[in-house]
LOLOVEX-591318 format. One record per atom (N, C-alpha, C, O, CB): residue in one letter; x, y, z. Coordinates in steps of 0.1 Angstrom, whole numbers, plus 5000, padded with zeros to 4 digits. Glycine has a CB too. Layout:
LOLOVEX-591318
AXYZ ...
This chain:
LOLOVEX-591318
M675089917238 M676289997238 M676390077250 M675390137254 M676390077225 S677490077257 S677590157270 S677690307267 S677990347256 S678890107277 K677390377278 K677490527278 K678790577274 K678890667265 K677090577292 N679890517279 N681190557276 N681590527261 N682290607255 N682290497285 T681090417256 T681390387242 T680690487233 T681290527223 T680790237239 D679490527236 D678790637229 D679590767229 D679790827219 D677390657234 K680090797241 K680890927242 K682190917234 K682591007228 K681190957257 L682790797235 L684090777227 L683790787212 L684590857205 L684690647231 G682690727208 G682390737194 G682090887190 G682590927179 G681190657191 A681490957198 A681191097195 A682491177195 A682691267187 A680191157205 A683391147204 A684691217205 A685491187193 A686291277188 A685391177217 M685391067187 M686191037175 M685591087162 M686291097152 M686390887175 G684291127163 G683591177151 G683991317147 G684791377155 G682091167153 R683591357136 R683891497132 R683191597140 R681991577144 R683491517117 S683791707144 S683191807151 S682191887142 S682491907131 S684291907157 A681091927148 A680192007141 A680792147137 A680292207128 A678892027149 R681692187145 R682392317143 R683192317130 R683492427125 R683192357155 S683592207125 S684492207114 S683792237101 S684492267091 S685092067112 S682492237101 S681692277089 S682092197076 S681892247065 S681792427086 G682592077078 G682891997067 G684292037061 G684691987050 G681892007056 K684992127067 K686292167061 K687292057065 K687191997075 K686692307067 G688292047056 G689291947059 G690292007069 G690192127073 G690091917046 F691191927073 F692191967084 F692992077079 F693292177086 F693091847087 A693492077066 A694392187061 A693692317061 A694292417065 A694892147047 S692392327057 S691792457057 S691492507071 S691592627073 S690492447048 S691092417080 S690792467093 S692092507100 S692092597108 S690092357102 F693192437097 F694492467103 F694992607098 F695592687106 F695492367100 A694692637085 A695192757079 A694492887086 A694992997085 A694892757064 E693292867091 E692592977097 E693093017111 E692793127116 E691092937099 K693892937117 K694392967131 K695593067129 K696393057120 K694892837138 P695693157139 P696793247138 P698193187140 P698293077147 P696593357149 V699093237134 V700493177134 V701193227147 V701293347150 V701293217122 V701593127155 V702193167168 V703393067169 V703392957164 V701293147180 E704493117175 E705593037177 E705292937188 E704992967199 E706893117181 T705492807184 T705192707194 T706292597195 T707192597186 T703792637190 V706192517205 V707092407206 V706292287209 V705392287217 V708192427218 R706492177203 R705692047204 R706191977217 R707391967219 R705791957192 L705291927225 L705591847236 L704891717235 L703591707233 L705191917250 A705591607236 A704891467235 A704791407249 A705791417257 A705791377226 I703691357252 I703391297265 I702891157262 I701891137255 I702391377274 D703491057268 D702990917266 D701890887277 D702090907289 D704090807268 L700690847272 L699590817281 L699190677280 L699290617269 L698390917279 D698790607291 D698290477289 D696890487282 D696290587282 D698090397303 K696590377275 K695390377266 K694090417273 K693290487268 K695290247260 D693890367286 D692690387293 D692590537297 D691490597295 D692590307305 F693690597301 F693690737304 F693390827292 F692690927293 F695090777311 H693990787281 H693790867268 H692290857264 H691790957260 H694690807257 R691690737266 R690290727262 R689390817271 R688490887267 R689890577264 R689690817284 R688990897294 R689191047291 R688291127293 R689290867308 L690391087287 L690791227284 L689991267271 L689391377271 L692291237281 K689891177262 K689091207249 K687691227252 K686991317247 K689291097239 I687091147261 I685691157265 I685391287272 I684491357270 I685291037273 A686291317282 A686191437290 A686191567281 A685391657282 A687191447301 A687091567271 A687291677262 A685991687254 A685491797251 A688491657253 A685491577249 A684191587241 A683091637249 A682191707244 A683891437235 E682991597262 E681891637271 E681991787273 E680891857275 E681991567284 H683191847273 H683391987275 H683392067261 H683392187261 H684592017282 G683291997250 G683292057237 G684592127234 G684592227226 G682192157236 I685692077239 I686992127236 I687992017232 I687691897233 I687592207248 S689092057226 S690091957222 S690791897235 S690791957245 S691192017213 Q691391787233 Q692191727244 Q693291817248 Q693591827259 Q692791587239 R693991877238 R695091977240 R694592087249 R695192117259 R695592027227 D693392147246 D692892257254 D692492217268 D692692287278 D691692327247 L691992097269 L691592047282 L692892027291 L692792067303 L690891907281 V693891977285 V695191957293 V695792087297 V696192107308 V696191867285 L695792187287 L696392317290 L695592387300 L696192457309 L696492397277 N694292387299 N693492447310 N693692387323 N693792467333 N691992437306 A693892257324 A694092197337 A695492237343 A695592267355 A693992047336 I696492247334 I697792287339 I697792427343 I698292467354 I698892267327 K697092517336 K697092657340 K696292677353 K696592767360 K696392737328 K695292597355 K694492607367 K695392557379 K695292617390 K693192517366 A696092457377 A696992397388 A698192487391 A698692497402 A697392257384 Y698692557380 Y699792647381 Y699492787376 Y699892807365 Y701092587374 P698892867384 P698392997379 P699593087374 P699393177365 P697693077390 E700793057379 E701993137375 E702293117360 E703093187354 E703193107384 L701793007354 L702092977340 L701093047331 L701293047319 L701992827338 R700093107336 R699093177328 R699693297321 R700593367326 R697893227336 E699193327309 E699593437301 E698793557306 E697593547308 E699493417286 D699393677308 D698693787312 D698493887301 D697893997303 D699393867323 
């Protein structure tokens, strides 16, 4: 099995941080903030690499993308 296949498998597995909680209970613990959903179409290979990179950094794909955008555009950071 290749190194990337192992990483992808780990990325798709349950996070150790979830402590066995289901999605609903972990979602309920997050603070309520007003948000807007943004959908971005990604090609399959890019999505796979994004998932692997997020797993390597121990963060969600969403947080990885948001961090990259905030780094590229500092004026979008919240103060």
